[in-house]
N, C-alpha and C positions, 0 to 999 in steps of 0.2 A: 503493501499499498505506500508506504513513505517514498518508496523507489519512484512511482507513479507520479506522486507530488514533487519530486524533487526534478523530474524530468519536465514536468508542465511549467515548473518554476524555471528551470534552466531556458526554455522555449520564451517564456515570458521575458525574461532577463535578455536574452537573446535580440528578441524583437524590439526591447525598449533602448538596446543598444545601437541598433542598425537605425531606428528612429532618430537618435540623438546625433548619429554620423550625418544622417541625412539634413538635418536641420542646421548642422554645422557648415556643410557645403552650401545650403541656400544662403547663410547667413554671409560667408564668404563672398559667394556670387553677388549679393546684394553690394555689398561693401565695394566690391570691384565696379559695378554698374556705377555706382554713384560717383565713385571716383573719375570714372571718364564722362559722366555728365556734366560733373563741376569742370573739367578741363575744356569740354566742348564748349560750355557756356563761357568761360573766360576766353578761350579763341575767338568765339563769336563776339563778343565785348571789345577786344583786342582791335577785330577787324571793321568794327564800327567808327574808331576814332580816326 
């Protein structure tokens, strides 16, 4: 019985870990996108002058 629970728990932990990794990737991608948006805005601002 306890073996099944630990297996279920292990699967739950693995899913949780995967979700954390995905969140981290999305967060990094968001930061990268923001960085380039800012650079693009600065370029456009400089081009107007």
